[in-house]
GUPALO-952588 format. One line per 2 residues: number of its first residue (from 1); their letters; for each residue z, y, x of N, C-alpha, C, CB. Coordinates in Angstrom, 2 decimals. Each point is the difference from the previous one (the first is absolute). Glycine has a CB too. Layout:
N
NUM> A> Z,Y,X,Z,Y,X,Z,Y,X,Z,Y,X  ...
This chain:
153
1> MK> 4.92,-14.78,-12.58,-0.73,1.18,-0.42,-0.92,0.44,1.13,1.89,0.70,-1.54  -3.13,-0.45,1.21,-0.98,0.42,0.98,0.30,1.43,0.44,-1.72,-1.55,-1.00
3> KV> 1.66,1.77,2.30,0.21,1.33,0.57,-1.19,0.33,0.88,2.52,-0.26,-0.07  -2.76,1.54,0.24,-1.08,0.46,0.86,0.64,0.58,1.25,-1.55,0.47,-1.97
5> AI> 1.14,-0.98,3.13,0.52,0.47,1.28,-0.83,1.16,0.51,0.85,-2.31,0.53  -0.15,3.39,-0.20,-0.66,1.21,0.49,0.64,0.38,1.33,-0.54,0.80,-2.37
7> GV> -0.24,-0.86,3.42,0.47,0.38,1.32,-0.26,1.48,0.24,-0.40,-2.32,0.85  1.31,2.96,-0.10,-0.11,1.43,0.26,0.29,0.26,1.48,0.68,0.55,-2.40
9> AL> -1.43,0.37,2.98,0.27,0.44,1.37,-0.39,1.46,0.12,-0.37,-2.33,0.92  1.13,3.07,-0.14,-0.38,1.37,0.31,-0.96,-0.06,1.17,2.22,0.96,-0.84
11> AN> -3.33,-0.27,0.73,-1.04,-0.06,1.03,-0.14,1.32,0.73,-1.18,-1.72,-1.35  1.22,1.64,2.66,-0.26,1.15,0.88,0.87,1.21,-0.32,-2.32,-0.82,0.23
13> TA> 3.59,0.56,-0.49,0.92,1.10,-0.30,0.92,0.32,1.18,-0.09,-0.65,-2.39  0.04,-0.18,3.43,0.78,0.19,1.23,1.45,0.36,-0.32,-2.07,0.74,1.20
15> QE> 2.57,0.31,-0.62,1.37,0.44,-0.21,0.12,1.04,-1.11,0.45,-0.48,2.40  -1.55,0.77,-3.06,-0.03,1.06,-1.01,0.68,-0.38,-1.31,-2.09,0.78,1.04
17> VD> 2.12,-2.07,-1.35,0.49,-0.46,-1.30,1.04,-1.10,0.21,-2.21,0.59,-1.10  3.33,-0.47,0.40,1.04,-1.02,0.06,-0.29,-1.06,-1.07,1.71,1.70,0.86
19> PE> -2.05,-2.92,-0.45,-0.32,-1.05,-0.98,1.14,-0.25,-0.99,-1.47,-1.04,1.71  2.70,1.15,-1.25,1.15,-0.24,-0.89,-0.02,0.95,-1.19,1.34,-0.81,1.96
21> QV> -1.67,2.08,-1.72,-0.08,0.97,-1.10,-1.09,-0.39,-0.99,0.83,1.80,1.54  -1.96,-2.23,-1.02,-1.13,-0.37,-0.87,0.37,-1.22,-0.85,-1.63,0.91,1.70
23> YS> 2.18,-1.93,-1.07,0.32,-1.23,-0.73,1.15,0.22,-0.99,-0.78,-1.33,1.97  1.76,2.13,-1.59,1.09,0.32,-0.93,-0.53,0.77,-1.21,1.64,0.06,1.92
25> FI> -2.58,0.84,-1.70,-0.63,0.75,-1.09,-0.72,-0.96,-0.95,-0.26,2.01,1.51  -0.53,-2.93,-0.96,-0.73,-0.95,-0.83,0.97,-0.81,-0.85,-1.82,-0.14,1.73
27> EA> 2.90,-0.33,-1.13,1.00,-0.80,-0.73,0.69,0.82,-1.09,0.34,-1.38,2.05  -0.04,2.63,-1.76,0.69,0.85,-0.98,-0.88,0.28,-1.22,1.31,1.04,1.86
29> QS> -2.62,-1.00,-1.64,-0.93,0.33,-1.08,-0.44,-1.21,-0.80,-0.76,1.89,1.37  0.86,-3.08,-0.79,-0.57,-1.18,-0.65,1.06,-0.89,-0.63,-1.87,0.08,1.62
31> QD> 1.47,-0.74,-2.68,0.85,-0.96,-0.68,-0.74,-1.33,-0.04,1.12,1.82,-1.41  -0.39,-2.87,1.13,-0.60,-1.33,-0.14,-0.77,-0.46,1.23,-0.14,0.45,-2.42
33> VE> 0.60,-0.05,3.60,-0.60,-0.50,1.24,1.10,-0.48,0.92,-1.97,1.58,-0.23  1.63,-2.54,1.05,0.86,-0.40,1.11,-0.63,0.60,1.24,0.79,-2.18,-1.14
35> TY> 0.03,2.61,2.09,-0.55,0.56,1.23,0.62,-0.70,1.20,-0.37,2.22,-1.12  -0.42,-2.33,2.18,0.40,-0.67,1.23,-0.49,0.82,1.18,-0.05,-2.27,-1.12
37> EL> 0.79,2.17,2.24,-0.44,0.63,1.24,0.12,-1.02,1.12,0.72,2.29,-0.80  -1.45,-2.05,1.87,0.11,-0.88,1.15,1.40,0.10,0.58,-2.46,0.24,0.49
39> AP> 3.04,-1.37,-0.21,1.31,-0.02,0.64,-0.18,0.30,1.49,0.90,-1.68,-1.70  0.12,2.23,2.36,-0.10,0.21,1.44,-0.23,-1.35,0.70,1.50,2.05,-0.15
41> PP> -2.28,-2.06,1.22,-0.25,-1.26,0.70,1.27,-0.47,0.73,-2.43,0.63,0.28  2.52,-1.92,-0.03,1.13,-0.52,0.76,0.03,0.64,1.39,-0.10,-2.19,-1.28
43> PG> 1.26,2.26,1.90,0.10,0.58,1.35,-0.99,-0.65,0.97,2.42,0.51,-0.43  -3.07,0.33,1.20,-0.95,-0.49,0.99,-1.38,-0.30,-0.53,1.92,-0.92,1.15
45> RI> -2.14,1.15,-2.44,-1.32,-0.24,-0.59,-0.60,1.31,-0.48,0.70,-2.32,-0.70  -2.01,2.35,0.72,-0.73,1.15,-0.50,-0.77,-0.46,-1.23,-0.20,1.07,2.33
47> RA> 0.22,-0.25,-3.37,-0.71,-0.36,-1.22,-0.99,1.12,-0.32,1.99,-1.35,-0.87  -3.21,0.95,0.64,-1.03,0.94,-0.44,-0.57,-0.54,-1.31,-0.55,0.74,2.40
49> AA> 0.40,0.14,-3.34,-0.54,-0.44,-1.30,-0.87,1.10,-0.57,2.01,-1.47,-0.42  -3.01,1.06,-0.34,-0.87,0.97,-0.64,0.70,0.66,-1.17,-2.00,-1.33,0.71
51> LD> 2.84,0.58,-1.40,0.73,0.52,-1.16,1.49,-0.08,0.29,-1.84,-0.72,-1.58  2.55,1.78,1.22,1.44,-0.04,0.25,0.83,0.20,-1.26,-0.47,0.85,2.28
53> YM> -0.19,-0.85,-3.43,0.70,0.20,-1.27,-0.79,-0.73,-1.07,0.94,2.26,0.72  -0.24,-2.97,-1.60,-0.66,-0.75,-1.06,0.63,0.31,-1.35,-0.56,-1.81,1.62
55> LL> -0.29,1.90,-2.61,0.43,0.13,-1.39,-0.44,-1.25,-0.74,-0.15,2.55,0.06  1.02,-3.10,-0.86,-0.38,-1.07,-0.91,0.04,0.59,-1.39,0.89,-1.85,1.52
57> LN> -2.05,1.97,-2.10,-0.16,0.63,-1.31,0.06,-1.07,-1.08,-1.40,1.85,1.01  2.36,-1.73,-1.90,0.11,-0.95,-1.11,-1.21,0.14,-0.90,2.51,0.09,0.09
59> IA> -2.82,-1.16,-0.79,-1.18,-0.02,-0.85,0.06,1.07,-1.10,-0.22,-2.44,0.47  1.42,2.83,-0.87,0.15,0.99,-1.07,0.01,1.44,0.53,1.26,-1.70,-1.31
61> SS> -1.20,1.87,2.62,0.06,1.35,0.58,-1.34,0.71,-0.12,1.77,-0.77,1.60  -1.71,2.07,-1.61,-1.21,0.81,-0.11,-0.65,0.20,1.36,0.97,1.15,-2.01
63> AA> -2.18,-1.67,2.16,-0.74,0.18,1.24,-0.36,1.47,0.22,-0.92,-2.33,-0.22  0.57,3.02,-0.86,-0.34,1.42,0.12,1.20,0.81,0.46,-1.72,-0.27,-1.81
65> SI> 2.90,-0.10,1.34,1.22,0.69,0.41,0.25,-0.19,1.50,0.96,-0.31,-2.31  -1.08,-0.91,2.80,0.20,-0.26,1.43,-1.05,0.74,0.82,0.99,-2.27,-0.52
67> AS> -2.23,2.26,0.08,-1.06,0.72,0.71,0.32,1.48,0.08,-1.68,-1.70,-0.77  2.15,2.27,-0.33,0.36,1.43,-0.02,1.17,0.29,0.94,-0.81,0.16,-2.36
69> IL> 1.78,-1.07,2.40,1.16,0.18,0.88,-0.43,-0.05,1.46,1.50,-1.04,-1.75  -2.39,0.12,2.09,-0.50,-0.07,1.37,-0.72,1.29,0.38,-0.21,-2.50,-0.21
71> WM> -0.59,3.02,-0.72,-0.71,1.25,0.28,0.99,1.17,0.12,-2.04,-0.87,-1.24  3.05,0.90,0.40,1.02,1.06,0.10,0.70,-0.05,1.34,0.33,-0.08,-2.48
73> AY> -0.05,-1.14,2.98,0.64,-0.15,1.31,-0.90,0.58,1.09,1.21,-2.07,-0.79  -2.51,1.83,0.69,-0.95,0.58,0.95,0.04,1.53,-0.07,-1.47,-2.05,-0.20
75> DK> 1.37,2.58,-1.02,-0.01,1.46,-0.20,1.28,0.67,0.52,-1.46,-0.34,-2.00  2.58,-0.32,1.81,1.30,0.58,0.34,0.32,-0.10,1.49,0.77,-0.58,-2.29
77> FI> -1.07,-0.57,2.91,0.47,-0.24,1.35,-1.07,0.06,1.09,1.70,-1.37,-1.03  -2.94,1.07,0.70,-1.03,-0.08,1.04,-0.95,1.19,-0.03,0.17,-2.47,-0.11
79> AP> -0.72,2.79,-1.05,-1.00,1.07,-0.10,0.47,1.33,0.60,-0.84,-1.12,-2.04  2.09,1.57,1.78,0.42,1.29,0.55,0.13,0.01,1.52,1.18,0.37,-2.12
81> KK> -1.02,-1.54,2.75,0.20,-0.08,1.45,-1.21,-0.58,0.72,2.43,-0.26,-0.41  -3.50,0.06,-0.32,-1.16,-0.73,0.53,-0.65,0.73,1.16,-0.37,-0.96,-2.27
83> KN> 0.36,0.28,3.44,-0.66,0.52,1.18,-1.21,-0.85,0.38,2.19,0.92,0.80  -2.17,-2.17,-1.21,-1.07,-0.94,0.30,-0.79,-0.23,-1.29,1.36,-1.12,1.87
85> VS> -2.67,1.21,-1.82,-0.81,-0.14,-1.22,0.14,-1.37,-0.66,-1.59,1.62,0.97  2.01,-2.62,-0.20,0.15,-1.33,-0.59,1.44,-0.33,-0.37,-1.97,-0.71,1.33
87> SG> 2.87,1.69,-1.28,1.38,-0.24,-0.43,0.01,-0.31,-1.49,0.90,1.54,1.80  -0.04,-2.47,-2.20,0.08,-0.33,-1.41,0.87,-1.20,-0.25,-2.23,0.97,-0.32
89> IV> 2.06,-1.56,-0.84,0.72,-1.20,-0.38,-1.02,-1.10,-0.26,1.92,1.35,-0.99  -1.79,-2.43,1.73,-0.85,-1.17,-0.20,0.68,-0.88,-1.04,-0.94,0.09,2.38
91> VV> 0.19,-0.48,-3.38,0.51,-0.83,-1.09,-0.89,-1.25,-0.08,0.90,2.03,-1.30  -0.26,-3.20,1.35,-0.74,-1.27,-0.03,0.51,-0.83,-1.18,-0.35,0.05,2.52
93> IR> -0.57,-0.42,-3.40,0.34,-0.86,-1.13,-0.43,-1.42,0.36,-0.27,1.90,-1.69  1.23,-2.81,1.68,-0.32,-1.41,0.29,-0.46,-0.68,-1.28,1.68,-0.06,1.89
95> KD> -2.86,-0.56,-1.81,-0.56,-0.68,-1.17,0.30,-1.49,0.07,-1.82,1.73,-0.17  1.75,-2.39,-0.97,0.32,-1.43,-0.08,-0.95,-0.88,0.79,0.95,0.45,-2.23
97> DG> -2.16,0.02,2.50,-0.95,-0.82,0.76,0.19,0.13,1.51,-1.61,0.25,-1.87  2.66,0.50,2.28,0.29,0.16,1.43,-0.65,1.21,0.64,0.23,-2.44,0.08
99> TN> -1.05,3.15,-0.83,-0.63,1.21,0.54,0.83,1.22,-0.37,-2.29,-1.07,-0.15  1.92,2.22,0.68,0.72,1.24,-0.26,-0.94,1.09,-0.46,1.68,-0.63,1.71
101> DQ> -1.13,1.56,-2.48,-0.66,1.27,-0.29,0.80,1.05,0.74,-0.90,-0.75,-2.30  0.22,1.64,3.01,0.70,0.99,0.82,-0.41,1.42,-0.38,0.13,-1.67,1.87
103> FW> 0.86,2.55,-1.84,-0.19,1.43,-0.26,0.64,0.76,1.17,-0.01,-0.32,-2.57  -0.48,1.53,2.81,0.58,0.83,1.05,0.12,1.42,-0.56,-1.00,-1.45,1.87
105> IG> 2.14,1.70,-2.51,0.24,1.29,-0.65,0.01,1.10,1.06,1.33,-1.12,-1.85  -2.15,2.13,1.64,-0.07,1.13,0.92,-1.09,-0.12,1.03,2.39,0.28,-0.35
107> HT> -2.99,-1.44,0.46,-1.09,-0.17,0.97,-1.27,-0.43,-0.74,1.65,-0.62,1.84  -1.78,-0.66,-2.15,-1.19,-0.42,-0.75,0.15,0.24,-1.49,-0.44,-1.72,1.75
109> DK> 1.68,1.69,-2.23,0.26,0.29,-1.42,0.54,1.43,-0.09,0.48,-2.46,-0.53  -1.34,3.39,0.09,0.37,1.42,0.00,0.14,0.59,-1.39,-1.17,0.19,2.15
111> SR> 0.88,-0.97,-3.17,0.12,0.48,-1.37,1.10,-0.78,-0.70,-2.43,0.65,-0.06  3.44,0.06,-0.41,1.11,-0.65,-0.70,-0.49,-0.76,-1.23,1.54,1.79,0.82
113> EV> -2.38,-1.16,-1.60,-0.47,-0.61,-1.25,-0.77,-1.29,0.27,-0.11,2.28,-1.03  -0.79,-2.24,2.01,-0.78,-1.19,0.33,0.91,-1.10,0.54,-2.03,1.43,0.49
115> FV> 2.98,-1.07,0.38,0.92,-0.99,0.54,0.81,-0.67,-1.11,0.13,1.32,2.11  0.48,-0.52,-2.98,0.84,-0.56,-1.08,-0.83,-0.92,-0.88,1.46,2.05,0.03
117> QT> -2.65,-1.62,-0.38,-0.86,-0.81,-0.87,-0.41,-1.31,0.69,-0.85,2.11,-1.08  0.41,-2.04,2.32,-0.46,-1.19,0.73,1.16,-0.95,0.28,-1.85,1.36,1.03
119> FT> 2.97,-0.82,-0.58,1.19,-0.80,0.28,0.44,-0.74,-1.27,0.71,1.63,1.80  -0.64,-0.92,-2.90,0.43,-0.59,-1.27,-0.95,-1.12,-0.42,1.02,2.18,-0.68
121> KK> -2.30,-1.96,0.82,-1.00,-1.02,-0.36,0.17,-1.25,0.86,-1.60,1.81,-0.70  1.83,-1.63,1.99,0.17,-1.15,0.91,1.26,-0.80,-0.36,-1.17,1.28,1.83
123> VE> 2.28,-0.59,-2.10,1.24,-0.68,-0.37,-0.17,-0.73,-1.32,1.34,1.74,1.24  -1.98,-1.10,-2.21,-0.20,-0.63,-1.31,-0.87,-1.25,0.12,0.23,2.24,-1.10
125> TI> -1.21,-2.21,1.99,-0.85,-1.18,0.23,0.85,-1.16,0.50,-1.98,1.48,0.50  2.91,-1.21,0.39,0.90,-1.05,0.52,0.89,-0.51,-1.12,-0.03,1.06,2.30
127> RL> 0.57,-0.15,-3.07,0.89,-0.41,-1.10,-0.69,-0.90,-1.01,1.24,2.13,0.30  -2.50,-1.84,-0.60,-0.74,-0.75,-1.01,-0.65,-1.26,0.55,-0.41,2.13,-1.17
129> SK> 0.46,-2.29,2.49,-0.62,-1.14,0.65,0.62,-1.31,-0.46,-0.50,1.44,1.98  -0.33,-2.43,-2.13,0.47,-1.34,-0.35,0.35,-0.80,1.25,-1.41,0.06,-2.08
131> AT> 1.25,0.57,3.25,0.32,-0.68,1.25,1.47,-0.40,0.01,-1.79,1.30,1.21  2.10,-2.28,-0.42,1.35,-0.56,0.03,1.03,0.95,0.58,-1.02,-2.21,0.21
133> GE> 0.59,3.22,0.51,0.95,0.94,0.58,0.58,-0.50,1.31,0.52,0.78,-2.28  -1.26,-1.63,2.99,0.51,-0.55,1.26,0.33,1.09,1.00,-1.33,-2.05,-0.39
135> ST> 0.49,3.07,0.46,0.27,1.09,0.93,1.29,0.72,-0.36,-2.47,0.28,0.37  2.67,-0.02,-1.66,1.23,0.66,-0.45,1.22,-0.87,0.29,-1.30,1.17,-1.80
137> ER> 1.18,-2.47,1.55,1.10,-0.90,0.29,0.32,-0.02,1.49,-0.65,-1.40,-1.98  -0.39,1.41,2.81,0.18,0.02,1.46,0.70,1.28,0.44,-2.07,-1.42,0.27
139> VN> 1.68,2.54,-0.84,0.63,1.28,0.33,1.46,-0.01,-0.44,-2.21,1.19,-0.22  2.47,-1.67,-1.00,1.39,-0.09,-0.48,0.84,-0.83,0.96,-0.80,0.21,-2.37
141> EE> 0.24,-1.32,2.83,0.73,-0.86,0.93,0.22,0.71,1.34,-0.98,-2.04,-1.12  -0.06,2.70,1.63,0.13,0.73,1.26,1.10,1.05,-0.08,-2.44,-0.38,0.46
143> LS> 2.46,1.10,-1.56,0.96,1.10,-0.14,1.42,-0.49,-0.23,-1.83,1.38,-0.91  2.00,-2.44,0.14,1.36,-0.43,-0.33,0.59,-0.95,1.04,-0.59,0.29,-2.38
145> IN> -0.22,-1.02,3.09,0.51,-1.00,0.94,-0.14,0.46,1.45,-0.57,-1.78,-1.65  -0.53,2.37,1.98,-0.28,0.38,1.38,0.94,1.11,0.46,-2.41,-0.68,-0.32
147> SM> 3.07,0.48,1.42,0.95,0.98,0.51,-0.69,1.24,0.55,1.56,-1.86,0.53  -2.88,1.86,-0.52,-0.74,1.16,0.47,0.10,1.17,-0.99,-1.57,-1.55,1.22
149> WT> 1.88,1.26,-2.48,0.07,1.01,-1.04,1.42,0.12,-0.54,-2.38,-0.45,-0.59  2.77,1.68,0.24,1.30,0.27,-0.60,-0.23,0.70,-1.34,1.12,0.18,2.29
151> RR> -0.44,-0.67,-3.30,-0.15,0.63,-1.32,0.73,1.33,-0.02,-0.18,-2.26,-1.10  -0.49,3.27,0.56,0.57,1.34,-0.14,0.48,0.23,-1.41,-1.50,0.83,1.81
153> K> 0.66,-1.13,-2.78,0.30,0.27,-1.41,-0.45,-1.15,-0.85,-0.22,2.45,0.38
């Protein structure tokens, strides 16, 4: 079954926002998704990553629903504590051709309606694509086999 990989990271939130609360909220609100987080690095190693949370959206899941949940997480956890104008949630959709579509809720994406509409359109384009889904298959393999990621839900 084809899935759409959506990477998530909290941007410029410093110590103001607890990522665990945000990710737990997203999981509690969403259905038909698998979620993963970066595993702690092995002792003596340092790990830096642009994305620290991944959602795998099933083909039957509602893209608009996930977009709304991501925006609600921003409204609930980041907007009330926002001290930096670029604080927000970075959302990256991995496409089958190996490229990405990126959103930055609270910074470059400031309208909920426009974000939900654009996000949904991008996900639907991937779902309807006749591409083989190599990028999705690669992400599935990275998440399920690579010890860098741990499944949450």
